[in-house]
N, C-alpha and C positions, 0 to 999 in steps of 0.2 A: 803307463798309457791307459786312458779310460775311454771306453766306447759304449754306446747304448747297445744292450743285448736283447732287450724285449720289454714288453709292458704287461703288468699283472692285470687280471680281469677287473680290478678296482681302479685301474689307471695309474698305479705306482710304476715308475720306471725302474728297470733293473739294469745295472751297468756291469760290464766286464772290465777287470783291471789286470793289466799285463806287466810283468817285470821280467828282466832277463839278466844273466851274468854268465859269461863264458859259454859253456856248451848247453846250458839249461835256461829255459824260459817257462813261466807258468802264467796261466790265466785263472783268476778267481772271480766268480760272479756274486753279486749281493744276495741272491736267493740261496739260502742255506750255507752261506760262506763256502760255496762249492768250488772245488778244484776242477775246472772245466777242461783245462789242457795242462799236460806236463810234457814238454818237448825236450828231448835229449839228443843232441847231435842231429837235429833236423827231423827226428821222428817223434810223433806224439805217442806216448806209451800208456795212456789211460783212456778207457771207454767214456762215452758221454754223448751229448747232443749238440747239434749246431744251433739250436734255437731254444728259447725259453719254454715253448710248448712241450718239448720233449721232457723237460724236468718236471713240469707241472702235471703231466698226464700219465707218467710212467713211474712205477715203484722202483725199488732197488737202491735208493739213496746214492745214485751215481756221484761219486766224488764229494759228497756232502760232509759237513761238520755235524757230528751226531751228538745229541744231548737231550735232556739233561742227564739221562743215563743210557749209555750205549749197551746194547745186547738186552737180554731178557731178565725180567723180574717176575717171579711167580706169585700166585695168590691174589692178584688184583688189588694189592695195597702195599704200602710201606709203613713201618712203625718207627716212630721217634719219641723217646721218653714216655712211652706208654700210650701215645696217641696214634691212632690209625688214620692214614691218608689214602683214600681210594684212588686207584689208578685204572686207566682204561685197559681192557684186555683186547689189544688190537692185533694179536697174533695167536689165535686159538685161545688158550687159557693164560697166555703170557702177555705182559706189557713189554713192548719191544721198541727200542731206540727212542725213548722219550715220549711215545704216544703218536697218535695219528697226525698231530701237528707239532712235532718236535722241532728242535733247532734247525733241522734240515729243510723245514718248510717255512722258515721265518726270513724276513728281510733284515740283513745285517748292515751296519755302517762300515764301510771300508775306506781306509786312508792309505795312500801310497807314500812311502818315505824311504829313508836311508838309515841304516844302523849307525848310531853315533860312535860305537866302539870300533867297528871293523869296516864301515862304509858299504856294507852289503845292502842291496835293494830289498825292501820288505813291503808287505801288505799287512796292515793292522786292522783286524776285523773285530768289531765290538757289538754286543747284543745284551740287552737287559731283559731277563725273564722275570715276569711279575710273580709276586707271592701268589701261589695257587695255580699258576699256569700248568696245564696238563695234570693237575692234582698235586704237584710238588710244593712243599712249604718253602718259604723264604724267597725274598727278592735276590736274584742271582745276577751279579755283574760279571760278564764273560768277556775275555779278550783272547783271541786266537791270532797269533802272528805267523805269517808265512814268510820265510827268508831264504834267499839263495846265497850260499857261500861254500867255498872249498869243494865244488863239484857235488853239492848236495842241496836238497830241499829240506829245510828245518821247519817243523811246526811246533810252536811254543804255545801251550795252553795254560791260561790262568783264570781263576774264578774266585769270587768272594760272595758271602751271603750274610743276610741280617738275621736269619733263623737257622737252626740246625736243618740240614738237608742231606741228600745223597747226590754225588756228582761223579760222572764217568764220561769223559769226552774222548772222541776219536775221529779219525777221518776214514771215509768209506770209499776210497778210490778203487777202481777195478783195473788192475795192471795186466797188460800183455806186452812183454818186453820186446817182442818182434815188431810191434806196432799196433795201434788201437784197433785196426780193422782186421787183424789176423784172426783166423777161425778157431784157434785152440791155444790154450796155455798148458795143456797136459804134458808137453815136452819140456817145460821149464824145469830145470834141475834145482831142487830146493833143499836147503839145510836149515833145521830149526834146533836151537839150543834148549831143548826141553826134555826132561826125563819122564814127565807125567802130563796127562791131560785131565780135563774135567769130564767125568762120565755124564752122559745126557740120555734122556729118554729119546729113543729114535723117532718117535712121532711128534713130541712137543718141543724137543731140543732143550728142555729145561734140565738143569743139573739134578742128578739123582743122589749126590753125596760123595761117592768114592772118587778118588783121584788115582786111577790106575797107572802103573808103569807102562811106558810105551814099548818096552823090549818085546820083540817077537810079534808086533802088531803092525797094522797099516799106518800107525801114527808115529813110527820110529823114523824120524828124519835127521837123527844125529849124524848119520852118514848120508851125504847128499844122494838124492835119487829123484827121478822124474816124478812130477806130481801125479801123473796118470798111472804109475806102476801098480799101486795097490788101491786105487780109488774105488774099486768095486767092493772092497772088504772093510768099509768103515762102519757097517752095521745099520746104515740108514736105508730107507725104503727105495732110494734111488742112488746111483753112483755119485759120490761127492763127499767133500770135506766141508763141515760147518761146525768146527770144534775149537775149543779154547785150549791152548798149550800153555802150561805153567813153566815159565822160563827158569832155568836152573841157575842163572846168574854167574856161571863159572867163567864165561868169556866177556870181558869188558873192553870198551874202547872210549878213550877221551876224545870228545868232539867239542871244540870251543872250550868253555869252562865247565862242561858237564861230563861226568863219568857215567856211561850208559851201558845197558845190557846189549850185547850183540844178539838180537832176537832171531834174525833169519838172514840167510844169504840165498838169493835166487838168481839164476843165470841162464842165458841162452848164448849162442855163439856171438851175437852182436853186442851184448852188454851184460853187466852184472849189477844187481841191486842189493845193497846191504841195508837192513833195517835195524836201526839203533833206537833204544827207548829207555826212559826212566820208569816205565810201567812194568808191572810184574808178569803180565800175560800178553798173549798174542792169539787173536782169533784168525784162523785160516778159513776162508770161504771161497769155494771154487765156482762161483757163479752158477749154482745148480739150477736156478730158475730162469736164467736168461733164455730167450726163445719163446716165452709165452706172449710177448708183445711183437707185433710186426712193425712198430715204429722204428725207423732206421737210426743207427748211431751216426756219429760224425762221418761225413764223406759218403753217406748212403750205405754204410756197412750194415749187414744183416746181424741181428741179435741171435747168438747161438749159445747153447749150454756149454759151459766149461771153456769159453773163449777168454776168460780172464781169471785172476786170482786177487783176493783182497787180503791185506795185512792190517788188521784192526788191533792196534795196541790198546790195552785196556786193563781194568780190574776184572776179577773173575766174574762170570755171569751170576746173577742172583745174589751178589754180595750183600745188598741191603737187607735181605731176609735174615742174614746173620749179623746185622748191625755193622757191617764193614762198608768201606768207601764213604764214610760220613764226613761232611764238612761242617764245621761250627763257625759261628761269628768270631771274627778276630783272626781266623786262619786263612791261608791262601792255598787253594788248589793250584799246584804248579807241576806240570809234566812236559817233557820234551820228547818228540819223536823225530828221527832223522832218516830220510830216504837218500842214501848215498849212491851215486851212479858212477860207473866206470866202464 
């Protein structure tokens, strides 16, 4: 189902596309290929806005598809084959989420359809990033497919380039499993299959090099615990998690034709969310800066710090500085993340 969602300042129309199957329905809007609703058994479990104005005037990338490179890159540049490409420092000294006009702020083309193999409803979102857009080399053809099947939302990411570049795509939805308007996610019980994290500078959140073990720290979620239990002990200037967990890969699950890492399991009495991914890492962000805007969320809900948690499957932050996460012509970037609900 397709419906007008709003109009951009330049007159372009933005549409909302809704598909459903069983207990799950989703709505994705053209602006940012943004997951605007994720409804499970009648309850919307992601934060967001009722109108386009909310997405245009507030930060936080609510539900958006992030690229060309999710998370932070240091140094204000990337280097490929000895050539430096300047990048905007839009987060202190870091380049964050593809720049101030990353994929989350672009208009995507979205087509509704049905999976030929399994008959599952899907939304196919495509966008072409020009060579040099936000400083990145290479014309990048991106296809992100949202599919509902077997009690899960599947997000399938593909990209190709005509020049060497760096790519790291993710979704930035803010989950509250009680319901999108609930005031806190700190009671959510979380398990993460990671033995190590990426150490970061507490002020810049840029990686400092070490990958410390989580044992005996606030970052040890190998045994399930409430998100809020140790949230004051993460070393940041404010209570919160905004850290990359390096998945240990010991627990796998086959979903469809993909063998995926069981990255995280998050639960409340009403439901359980299992995050599966082909990516090597998972960023946990506990909505530490919500509350700085008075703009209401869906249904008039007030924005509050720690009212949600993000599960951003990804490559390690700042990987391009080390020559990692590179995509070459003739190759296909292809990763899958599954949000399975029960």
